[in-house]
N, C-alpha and C positions, 0 to 999 in steps of 0.2 A: 220390685223383686219381692217372688214371694218367701216366707219363711223357708219353705223345704226346699226350694232352688238354691239358695244362700247355704244352707247344711250340706247341700251337695255340691257345691262350689268348693266347700272348707275340705274336703276330702282330699285325699291325697291322689294324683296323674294313676298311678296304679289302681286303686279304689276307685276311682271312676271311669278308667278302662274297664274293670269288671264289671261295672254298674252297667254300661252302656252296651255289655257283652249281653248280661242278662237281659236286658232290656230288646235287644237284639232278636236273640234266642225267643225272649216269649212273642213276640212278634210271627217270628216262623211259626212259632208252635201253634199260634191263633189260626195262620192263616192256612196250614197244612190240615187241621183240622176241619176249617170251614169250605176249602179247596174250590173256593169260587171266586178266586183271582183272574181275573183276564187281563192279557195287554190288551191296548188298543192296538187298531189296524197302521197308527201313526208310529205308535212306539214298535210293533214289529218291524215296521217299512225302516226305521231307524237303524235298529240293531241289526238288520239284513243288511244294510248300506255298510255298517260300521263294519261289520264281519266280512263282507266284499273287499273294503279295501283294504282290510289287514292280512286276508288273503294275499291280493295282490303285492304288497311291500308290507313283510311281517318287521321287515328293522328301521320301518319310520316310526319314529313316536320313541318316547321315555320309558324306561326300566321304573320299575316299580321305587327302585333304591334312589335313583336320579330325580324324581317326583317326591319323595319325603326330604329327601336333602335341600331340594328349592324349597319345600313349606317350612323346612327348619329355619333356611338362611333368609325367610322372611321379616322375623322378629325384629 
């Protein structure tokens, strides 16, 4: 494990969340400035299929709260 990663892992959970948010924001800004990211045809098809499935049955699946609880309980 690199020294930088081990330092990051010593941060508190809230600090690591802020770090992840900052990294994500930097990725978004970088992509916006390049504005050259394109979804593949396959990715577009998958998204369209998922949206059509949701439109047919919006109550199917789990809420975000249910998903978070399942993840938390897997510890």
